[in-house]
C-alpha positions in Angstrom: 112.1 102.2 98.3 114.5 103.4 95.5 113.4 107.0 95.7 113.2 106.9 99.5 116.8 105.8 99.6 117.8 108.4 97.1 116.1 111.2 99.1 117.6 109.9 102.4 121.1 110.0 100.9 120.5 113.6 99.7 119.1 114.6 103.1 115.8 115.8 101.7 112.2 115.0 102.7 109.0 114.4 100.8 106.0 116.8 100.8 102.4 115.7 100.5 100.8 117.0 97.3 98.1 116.2 94.8 98.3 112.6 93.7 101.5 111.9 95.6 104.5 112.9 97.6 107.3 114.8 96.0 110.9 115.9 96.9 113.3 118.0 94.9 117.1 117.6 94.8 120.0 118.9 92.8 122.3 116.7 90.8 125.3 118.5 89.3 123.3 121.7 88.9 120.2 120.0 87.4 116.9 119.6 89.2 115.6 116.1 90.0 111.9 115.8 91.1 111.1 112.6 92.9 107.5 111.4 93.0 105.8 108.7 95.0 102.2 108.4 93.8 99.5 108.2 96.5 97.0 106.7 94.0 96.4 103.0 93.6 99.2 101.4 91.6 96.9 100.8 88.7 96.1 104.5 88.6 99.7 105.7 88.6 99.3 107.5 85.3 97.1 110.2 87.0 100.0 111.2 89.3 102.6 111.0 86.5 100.5 113.2 84.1 99.6 115.7 86.7 103.2 116.4 87.8 104.5 116.4 84.3 102.0 119.2 83.5 102.6 121.0 86.7 106.4 121.1 86.4 106.4 121.3 82.6 108.4 118.1 82.3 108.9 116.7 78.8 108.3 113.0 78.2 112.0 112.4 77.5 112.9 113.5 81.0 110.5 111.1 82.8 111.9 107.9 84.4 109.5 105.4 86.0 110.9 103.1 88.7 108.9 99.9 88.9 109.1 96.5 90.6 109.4 93.5 88.3 108.4 89.9 89.2 110.1 88.6 86.0 113.5 89.6 87.3 115.5 87.9 90.1 115.7 90.0 93.3 118.0 93.0 92.9 118.4 92.8 89.1 118.2 96.3 87.5 117.1 96.9 83.9 116.9 100.3 82.3 115.1 100.8 79.0 114.2 104.0 77.1 110.8 102.6 76.1 108.9 99.3 75.8 105.8 97.4 76.6 104.1 97.2 80.1 105.0 93.5 80.3 101.8 92.9 82.2 102.5 95.5 84.9 99.3 97.4 85.7 101.0 100.5 86.8 103.0 100.8 83.5 99.9 99.9 81.6 97.9 102.8 83.1 100.8 105.3 82.6 101.0 104.4 78.9 97.2 104.7 78.6 97.2 108.1 80.3 100.1 109.5 78.4 99.1 108.0 75.2 102.5 106.4 74.5 104.9 103.7 75.8 107.9 105.8 74.8 109.0 106.7 78.3 112.0 105.4 80.2 111.6 102.8 82.9 113.9 101.3 85.5 112.9 97.8 86.6 113.9 96.6 90.0 113.7 92.8 90.2 111.8 91.3 93.2 111.8 87.7 92.1 108.8 85.3 91.8 109.3 82.8 94.6 105.6 82.3 95.4 103.1 79.5 95.0 100.4 79.5 92.4 97.9 82.1 93.2 100.1 83.8 95.7 101.3 86.8 93.6 99.4 89.5 95.4 100.5 88.4 98.9 104.1 88.1 97.6 104.1 91.6 96.1 102.6 93.1 99.2 104.6 91.0 101.6 108.0 91.4 103.2 111.5 90.8 101.8 113.4 87.8 103.1 116.5 88.1 105.3 118.6 87.0 102.3 117.2 89.9 100.2 118.0 92.4 102.9 121.7 91.4 102.9 122.1 93.1 99.5 119.3 95.6 99.6 121.3 98.7 100.5 123.8 98.0 97.7 121.0 97.4 95.1 119.2 100.6 96.2 122.4 102.6 95.9 123.1 101.3 92.4 119.5 102.1 91.4 120.0 105.7 92.7 123.2 106.0 90.6 121.3 104.9 87.5 118.7 107.6 88.1 121.4 110.3 88.5 123.1 109.1 85.3 119.7 109.3 83.5 119.5 112.9 84.6 122.9 113.6 83.1 121.9 111.8 79.8 124.7 109.2 80.2 122.3 106.4 81.2 122.7 104.3 78.0 126.4 103.8 78.6 125.9 103.5 82.3 123.2 100.9 81.9 125.6 98.7 79.9 128.3 99.1 82.5 125.9 98.2 85.3 124.9 95.0 83.5 128.5 94.0 83.1 129.3 94.9 86.7 126.5 92.8 88.1 127.8 89.7 86.3 125.3 87.4 88.0 123.1 84.5 87.1 120.1 82.7 88.6 121.2 79.6 90.5 118.7 77.3 88.7 119.9 78.5 85.3 123.6 78.3 86.2 123.2 74.7 87.5 121.5 73.7 84.3 124.0 75.6 82.1 127.0 73.8 83.7 125.2 70.4 83.6 124.9 69.8 87.3 121.2 69.1 86.5 119.6 67.9 83.3 116.9 70.5 83.3 116.2 73.8 84.9 113.0 72.4 86.3 114.9 69.7 88.2 117.4 72.3 89.4 114.6 74.5 90.7 112.9 71.6 92.4 116.2 70.8 94.2 116.3 74.3 95.5 112.7 74.0 96.8 113.6 70.8 98.6 116.5 72.5 100.4 119.2 70.6 98.6 121.1 73.6 97.3 123.1 76.1 99.3 125.3 79.1 98.4 128.1 79.9 100.8 126.5 77.9 103.5 122.9 79.3 103.1 120.0 77.5 101.6 119.2 78.9 98.1 115.9 79.5 96.3 115.7 79.0 92.6 115.7 82.8 92.0 118.8 83.4 94.0 121.7 84.9 92.1 125.2 83.6 92.0 128.4 85.4 91.1 132.0 84.4 90.6 133.6 83.2 93.8 130.5 81.7 95.3 130.6 78.2 96.6 127.7 76.0 95.6 126.8 72.8 97.5 124.5 70.3 96.0 123.1 67.4 98.1 122.4 64.3 96.0 122.1 61.8 98.8 124.2 60.1 99.9 126.8 62.5 98.4 127.2 66.3 98.7 129.1 68.0 95.9 130.8 71.3 96.1 131.4 73.7 93.2 133.1 77.1 93.0 131.7 79.5 90.5 134.4 80.8 88.2 132.1 82.3 85.6 128.4 83.1 85.5 126.6 81.7 82.5 122.9 81.0 81.6 123.4 79.1 78.3 124.1 75.4 78.2 127.7 74.5 77.8 129.0 71.4 76.0 131.5 70.1 78.5 130.3 67.9 81.4 130.9 69.6 84.8 132.3 67.2 87.4 133.3 67.3 91.0 135.6 64.7 92.5 134.2 62.3 95.1 136.1 59.6 97.0 133.5 57.5 98.8 132.6 59.5 101.9 134.9 62.5 101.2 133.9 65.4 99.0 136.4 67.6 97.2 135.5 71.1 95.8 135.2 71.2 92.1 135.5 74.3 90.0 133.4 75.3 87.0 
């Protein structure tokens, strides 16, 4: 979806070729070749190696875009090298190229699925909540790819991480001591007791400054406004004020 969005924004189309579909665009005078492998995901290395050889592309100019279950939806991580982290596509690329020293852009898709449901989740559809921020996330991913081409991606990656300034809702609620453990916080999300800006939230949902979190702890509902996103436990006890049947927003 990332390269599709990038191609659409540039007004170019993909051509069917060996091992995949390719499209070529220009970014500030430099050529960018987009590749969508048509092989099985766990054979992606065949497509990458073929087009590297065909277009004479050095390894340092290769950027692999990959989905990542370990990251909350929409989270973007750019690394110049690294392990496959259990991803079969990256594993085959490394085996085919003989090295793990290639850049990769990870696009988080979350892991909100029951035990044994990973395949169906990966091949399934995004939720309505995901689609609300999809366009913005795809646009940001496209900007990272362009910066990679101009060799300014290291600095840009740092600015993107700062700009996102988000945290998982279960981690945030544990960090500010709304719940004693992350497990309890995640369970509250599964039971529909947590909402963000009026919408029920899953444990992998991201929060950002300005969001209003509502926590139902029957018979009371607490409201919190996010002032800062943190994922590490803080020492102070977070409190909201409650006067019997009335709830007052608290700020953390």
